[in-house]
C-alpha positions as CSV (number, residue, x, y, z in Angstrom):
1,M,-33.3,-26.6,5.3
2,I,-33.0,-26.1,1.6
3,V,-33.4,-22.3,1.8
4,Q,-30.8,-22.2,4.6
5,A,-28.4,-24.3,2.5
6,I,-28.9,-22.1,-0.6
7,C,-28.3,-19.0,1.5
8,F,-25.2,-20.5,3.1
9,Y,-23.6,-21.4,-0.3
10,L,-24.5,-18.0,-1.7
11,F,-23.1,-16.0,1.2
12,A,-20.0,-18.3,1.3
13,A,-19.3,-18.0,-2.4
14,I,-19.6,-14.2,-2.4
15,T,-17.4,-13.9,0.7
16,V,-14.6,-16.0,-0.9
17,A,-14.9,-14.2,-4.2
18,S,-14.8,-10.8,-2.5
19,G,-11.8,-11.8,-0.4
20,V,-9.9,-12.8,-3.6
21,M,-10.9,-9.5,-5.3
22,V,-9.6,-7.6,-2.2
23,I,-6.0,-8.8,-2.9
24,A,-6.3,-9.0,-6.7
25,S,-7.8,-5.6,-7.5
26,R,-5.3,-3.0,-8.7
27,N,-7.4,-0.1,-7.5
28,P,-7.2,0.3,-3.7
29,V,-10.7,1.9,-3.7
30,H,-12.1,-1.1,-5.4
31,S,-10.3,-3.3,-2.8
32,V,-12.0,-1.5,0.1
33,L,-15.4,-1.8,-1.6
34,F,-14.9,-5.6,-2.1
35,L,-13.8,-5.8,1.6
36,I,-17.1,-4.1,2.6
37,L,-19.0,-6.7,0.5
38,A,-17.1,-9.5,2.2
39,F,-18.1,-8.1,5.6
40,F,-21.8,-8.0,4.7
41,N,-21.8,-11.6,3.5
42,A,-19.8,-12.8,6.5
43,A,-22.5,-11.1,8.7
44,G,-25.1,-13.1,6.7
45,L,-23.2,-16.3,7.6
46,F,-23.2,-15.3,11.3
47,V,-27.0,-14.8,11.1
48,L,-27.4,-18.3,9.7
49,M,-25.3,-19.7,12.6
50,G,-27.5,-18.0,15.2
51,A,-24.9,-15.4,16.2
52,E,-26.9,-12.3,15.6
53,F,-24.8,-10.2,17.9
54,L,-21.6,-11.0,16.0
55,A,-23.4,-10.2,12.7
56,L,-24.5,-6.8,14.0
57,I,-21.1,-6.0,15.4
58,L,-19.5,-6.9,12.1
59,V,-21.8,-4.6,10.2
60,I,-21.7,-1.7,12.7
61,V,-18.0,-1.8,13.7
62,Y,-16.2,-3.1,10.6
63,V,-18.4,-1.9,7.8
64,G,-19.6,1.3,9.5
65,A,-16.2,2.4,10.9
66,V,-13.2,0.4,9.9
67,A,-13.9,-0.2,6.2
68,V,-15.3,3.3,5.7
69,L,-12.3,4.8,7.4
70,F,-10.0,2.7,5.1
71,L,-11.9,4.1,2.1
72,F,-11.6,7.7,3.3
73,V,-7.9,7.3,4.0
74,V,-7.3,5.7,0.5
75,M,-9.3,8.4,-1.3
76,M,-8.1,11.5,0.7
77,L,-4.4,10.7,1.1
78,N,-2.2,11.3,-1.8
79,I,-0.3,8.0,-1.6
80,D,1.9,7.0,-4.5
81,F,1.2,3.3,-4.8
82,V,3.7,2.9,-7.6
83,E,6.5,4.0,-5.3
84,L,5.3,1.7,-2.6
85,R,5.4,-1.3,-5.0
86,Q,9.0,-0.6,-6.0
87,G,10.5,-2.5,-3.1
88,F,8.3,-5.6,-3.7
89,L,11.0,-7.8,-5.0
90,Q,13.3,-6.9,-2.1
91,Y,10.9,-8.4,0.4
92,L,9.7,-11.2,-1.8
93,P,11.9,-14.0,-0.3
94,V,10.8,-13.1,3.2
95,G,7.1,-13.1,2.1
96,V,7.6,-16.5,0.4
97,V,9.1,-18.0,3.6
98,I,6.2,-16.7,5.7
99,G,3.7,-18.0,3.2
100,I,5.2,-21.5,3.3
101,V,5.2,-21.5,7.1
102,L,1.5,-20.5,7.2
103,F,0.6,-23.1,4.6
104,V,2.4,-25.8,6.6
105,E,0.5,-24.7,9.7
106,L,-2.8,-24.9,7.9
107,L,-2.0,-28.4,6.6
108,L,-1.2,-29.5,10.2
109,I,-4.4,-28.0,11.5
110,F,-6.6,-29.5,8.9
111,G,-4.8,-32.9,9.2
112,A,-5.6,-33.1,12.9
113,W,-9.1,-31.7,12.6
114,V,-11.8,-34.1,13.7
115,V,-15.6,-33.5,13.6
116,A,-17.0,-33.6,17.2
117,P,-19.8,-36.1,17.7
118,D,-22.0,-33.4,19.4
119,V,-21.4,-30.7,16.8
120,A,-25.1,-30.8,15.7
121,K,-26.2,-30.0,19.3
122,S,-23.7,-27.2,19.6
123,I,-24.9,-25.6,16.4
124,A,-28.6,-26.0,17.4
125,A,-27.9,-24.5,20.9
126,P,-24.9,-22.0,20.7
127,T,-25.6,-20.6,24.1
128,P,-24.9,-22.6,27.3
129,S,-28.4,-22.0,28.6
130,P,-30.8,-20.5,26.1
131,T,-33.5,-20.0,28.7
132,T,-31.4,-17.9,31.2
133,V,-28.4,-16.7,29.2
134,T,-28.6,-14.7,26.0
135,N,-26.2,-15.0,23.1
136,T,-24.5,-11.7,24.0
137,V,-24.1,-12.6,27.7
138,A,-22.6,-16.0,26.7
139,L,-20.2,-14.4,24.3
140,G,-19.1,-11.9,27.0
141,Q,-18.6,-14.6,29.6
142,L,-16.3,-16.6,27.1
143,L,-14.3,-13.5,26.1
144,Y,-13.7,-12.1,29.5
145,T,-13.2,-15.4,31.4
146,R,-11.8,-18.3,29.4
147,Y,-10.3,-16.3,26.5
148,V,-9.3,-13.0,28.3
149,Y,-5.6,-13.3,27.5
150,V,-6.2,-14.1,23.9
151,F,-8.6,-11.2,23.7
152,Q,-6.0,-8.8,25.1
153,A,-3.4,-10.2,22.8
154,A,-5.6,-9.6,19.8
155,G,-6.1,-6.0,21.0
156,M,-2.3,-5.5,21.2
157,I,-1.9,-6.9,17.7
158,L,-4.5,-4.5,16.4
159,L,-2.7,-1.6,18.2
160,V,0.6,-2.5,16.6
161,A,-1.0,-2.9,13.2
162,M,-2.6,0.6,13.6
163,V,0.7,2.2,14.6
164,G,2.4,0.4,11.7
165,A,-0.2,1.7,9.2
166,I,0.3,5.2,10.4
167,V,4.1,5.0,10.1
168,L,3.9,3.5,6.6
169,T,1.4,6.1,5.3
170,L,3.1,9.1,7.0
171,R,5.0,11.2,4.5
172,A,7.1,14.3,5.1
173,R,6.0,17.0,2.7
174,E,8.2,19.9,1.7
175,G,7.0,23.4,2.0
176,V,4.5,22.8,4.9
177,R,4.8,25.1,7.8
178,K,5.0,23.3,11.2
179,Q,4.7,24.7,14.7
180,D,7.9,24.6,16.7
181,I,6.8,25.1,20.3
182,A,10.3,25.1,21.8
183,R,11.5,27.8,19.4
184,Q,8.4,29.9,20.2
185,V,8.9,29.6,23.9
186,G,12.6,30.2,23.8
187,R,12.7,33.3,21.7
188,R,13.9,36.6,23.1
189,R,12.2,39.9,23.3
190,A,14.5,41.5,20.6
191,E,13.3,38.9,18.1
192,T,9.6,39.6,18.5
193,L,9.4,43.3,19.5
194,E,10.8,46.3,17.8
195,I,10.3,49.8,19.1
196,V,10.1,52.4,16.3
197,K,10.1,56.1,17.0
198,V,7.6,57.7,14.7
199,R,8.1,61.3,13.9
200,P,5.2,63.7,13.3
201,R,3.9,63.9,9.7
202,Q,6.2,61.0,8.6
203,G,5.5,57.4,7.9
204,V,6.9,54.4,9.8
């Protein structure tokens, strides 16, 4: 129990510190690296709780795909972060109002939070029936039966967030040639073909 407590406090402290550094770091590359560190420590917390499937999914999906993709996007795209921060004061009142609303909601949640009497049994046996149902099967049953609408809503929120990120990072660059299919299809023969009569012993 002492080793588990030490690992819990270690993983929790590093996770909180990494989360703070994600929003406090000035360099976006460093922010993504701190985010990856937070994911690894959160996976360690899941392992301590007996949710090995969630820990592996967190490492494989979020660290191996999402966080690395963020890192590639930040490093490869030529994004002017100074220009993006210029409109910060314009949206500051809206951000303060949203922050106050979220803080009040957190206070209401923690004010009504009560420790369940059988929480120790739930932690010791996270699956409904450890002998017949594995952790992965129990998680799938909960997600696709009891919480199916919440699961679909989370997917829609992630989709909207992805579209919003693409719109925010999309920049129209000058001097880049783009394909206009309608113009190519609608052109006439006179615009693409020229018949030249070449005389003998003369150039074109």
